[in-house]
N, C-alpha and C positions, 0 to 999 in steps of 0.2 A: 422125911429125909431118906434118900436112896440108901439101901444097905450095902451095895457094892462099892468098892473103892473107886474113886474118881481117877481116871487115867489122863496123864499129860499127852498132848498131841505129839505125834511123830513128825519127823521131817517130811515123810511121804504125805501125811495128812495135811500138813501146812502147804506143801506144794500143790496138792489137789485142790485145796481151798482157794489158792490163788487163781487157778483156772476157773473155778466155779463162780467166783465173784467178779471176774473180769467184766467190765462194762457196767457193773453196779457200783462198786467202790472205786474211787480214784487212786492212781499211783501218785501219792502226794510228794511234793518236792522236799528236798533236804537242803537247807540254806544256812550260811554262816551268819552268826550274830556278831556283828563287829562292835565289840565293847571290851574295855579293859577288864580282865577277869583272871583268876588263877589258872584257867585252862582255855583251850580253844573250843568255843561253844557252837554247836550246830543244832538247828531246829528241824525236827520232823513234824511238818505242818498238817496234822490230822484235823485241825480246825477248818481246813479247806474242803473236807468231804461235803457232799450235797446236804447232809443233815447237820454239818458243823461239828462232827465228832467221829472218832474211829469206830464207834459202835456199829456202823453199817457193815463192817467187815465180818464180825462175828455173827450178827443177826442174819446177814445174807447167807453165810455158809450153813448155819443151822437150819434155816427155813427151806433153803433149796435142797437140803438133804432129807427133809422130813417126809414121811409117808403121807401121800395126799389124803388117805383115809383118816389119818390122825388129825388132819387140819379141818375136818368137816365142820366142827363147831367153832371155828375161828381160832385166834391166837390170844395168848395172855402173857404178860410179863410184869415184873416189879422193877421199878426204876425211878431214880430221882429226876429223870428227864431224857438223858442221852440214849440209853438202851431203848427206852420207849419210842424214841424217834426212829431208831434203826429198825425195830420190829414193825412199827407202823408203816414205814416206807416200803418194806418188803411185802407186808400184808396187803397193802394197797396194790402193789404190782401183781400179787396173786389173786386179787379180788376177794380177800378175806376180811371179816370184821376183826377188830383189834381192841382189846381192853387192857388198861394199864393201871396197876396199883401204884400210887405215888405217895411219898411221905408228905405230911402237911406243910413242910417248909420248902417244898420244891419251888424254884424261882419261876416267876411269871413268864419269862421268856421261853422256858422249856415247856410249861403248860400250854402256852399259846401254840407252840410248834406241834405238840401232840394233837391238839384239836385241828390245826391246819391240815394235818396229814390224814384226818378222818377217823382218828382213834378216840376212844372214850376214856377219860381219866376217872379213877376211883381213889379219892384222897382219904388217907387214914393217918392216925397218929404214928409218929416215927417208930414207936415200940411195936405196933401191929405190923407196920411195913417190914420191919426187920425180921419178924417171925415168918412172913411170907418168903423172904430170902432164905431163911433157914429151913423151912418146911417144903419149899418147892410147890406150893399150892396156896389157893385162897378160897376159903369156904364159900360156896354158892356159885363159883365160876369153874366151868369144866372145859375151857378151851385148851388148845395145845400150849403147854407152858414152856416158854423159852427163858431159861435161867440166865440172868445177866453175867454170871461168873462161872458157876459150877457146871460147865458143859464142855466136853472135849471138842465138839465141833465149833463152839463159840471161840474157845481158846485157839483152835487151829486158824480160824479166820483172823484173829488178832495177831497171830504169829507171822502173817504175811508182811507185817511192818518190819520185822526183823530181817527178812530176806531183802527187802528194799534198802534198808540201812546199809547192809553189807555190800550191796551192789554199788551204791553211791559213795560209800566211804569205807573201802576195804580195810584201811588201817585204823579204824575206830578203836579207842582204848576203853571207853566206858559208855554205857547207855543208862540214862536216868528216866524212870517211868513212874507216873503217878500211881499210887496204890489205893485202890478203892476196895475191891474184893479179892484181887489177885489174878483175875482172868487175863488182863492185858499183859502184866509183867510175866506171867507164866508162859503165855504164848510166844512172846518176844524172846524170852530166855531160852525156850526150847529150840527155836530157830537158830539163835546165836550159838548155843552149846553144840549143835550139830555141825555148824559151818565154821565157827571161830570161837572155840572154847576158852580162849584166853581173855576174851572181852568181859569186863566187869559189868554186872547188872545191879544197879541200885534202885531201891524203891524211894519215892519221894512222898513224904507225909507232912501234914501240918500239925502243929503242937496241940491244937484243940481237938484232934481226932487222929491219934497215931497208935492204933492197936498192933501193927506189925512190929514197931520198935519195941513196944512193951513185951510182945510175945517172944521176939528174938532174945531179948535180955533174960526173960524167964525160962527160955528153952521149951515153952509150951504155950498154946493159945491162952491169952490173958484178957480179962475184962478191963475196960477203962471207962473213965467218965467222958462222955461225948458232949461237945458243945457245938450246936449248929452255927454256921458262919456263911459268908459269901463263897467259901470254898466248899460247895455243896456236892461236887461230883466224886469226892473221895472221903474215906474215913467211915468209921462205924464204931460200935461198942466192943467188937472183938474180931479176931481173925476167924473166918469160917472154918470149922474143923475139917471139912472136906478138902479145903485148899491148903491147910497148914503143911502137910507132907510135901506137896509139890513146890510150895514157895520156899520152905526152909532149905530145900536141896539146891535151889537155883538162884537165890538172891544173895548178893554179896553183903549188903547192909541196907538199913533204912536210914535215910537222911531226913531229919525232922527240922522244919523251918517254922518261924513265927508267922502270924498273920501279917505283921508289918513287912516282913521280908517278901512274902507273896505279893502284897500290894505293890511294893517297889519293883518287883520283877514284872508284874502286869503292866505297870506304868511305863517301864523301860521298853517292853515289847511294843506297846502302842505308840510311843513317841519316837523311839529310835529305829525300830524295825518295821513299824506300820503293820504289826500283827495283833489281831484281836484275839485274846485268849480268855477263857474263863479261869476262875481261881485254880481249879485242878490242873489246867493246862499250863499255868504259870509256875506251879510248885516245883517241877524239875529245874526250871531256870533259876529259881531262887536258891535251890540247893547247890547248883553248879557255881553260881556267883559267890556263894558263901565258902566255896572250896571243898565241899563235902565229897565231890566226885573225883578229887585229885587233879593231877595235871594231865597234859596230853589232849587228845581229841575226844570230846565228850558230846554225845548226842542227847538232847533233851526232847522227849516226846511231848509235843504240845497236843494233848489229847482231845481238846475241844475248844470252841469259842462261843458257846452259848451262855452269854452273861447278860443280865438285865441292863438295859441302856443307862438307867439312872445310877446303877452301881458302878458301871464302867466310867461314866462321866465324873462321878464323885472321886473315884480313885485317881483318874488321870489328872484331875484338877488339884490333887494333893490332899483331898479330904479323906476321912476315914470311911470305909465301907460299913454299912449297918452290921451290927453283931449278928442279927438274924435276918436272912433275906426276906424280902416282901413276899407275901402269899395273897391268895384271893379265895 
């Protein structure tokens, strides 16, 4: 783990990232979700990115800033699937080999996408995968490591979402962001704090894996019991210590929803808004529908849409998603 304190991105860094990733990541639309709810819900559709996830923003900014000499041995990341695709997409653009350490419960749709982009998956048990996240390294692999969360350049790329939200909805009252490791919400919150400090920024977590809610309650990073589910893109055993100071200062609250609420939100998005979201991407909508974000204009960041087809079909049809996603 790096010994120096992790720095939050500045507005200048976020603005520079926006220019750097132009032509790589899409400027995604912000659309109204027309549904009865305690608030006016807007959807920031990051599921429409070329890889189906916001991760292209951070990965693109970090790799386009990297020293070419440091990339000589290729690139490496640790990801449940979406950051892997972002890094693999940019690595392919740069002509670099890419290897990805994935948890053994990663969904098949994301594993297939990693392979389709020419990257190599290295599956490991969840506990080992989490250690890679904590240690910023994987024994036996010496490629340039792109951390999915704890990287100022990655967070700056993510922060470009905040700039776009303010341009499209200047009078937004709150933004709800899925909480995985904190890199997405920190980047967005930094952009909002610089341009519109009155906007509330809420994290969205699922009850089976809500380390931020536990940490905010305890006033310090807390360990929790983690239960894998179809909501695979967010949650972990704890808040990363490097991220805790950044998140604590910038997040209004953590809104925790049940798996049933996330399934209902995912079903609503598919049938009413014709939006395909993965579990993590539907979690902010579940939180807003439950009233956690308050009233007014609330933007829900639909972070990605990479969900296994059979899981999506079962949820849309009204059945329960499997407790543990299928693997291979």
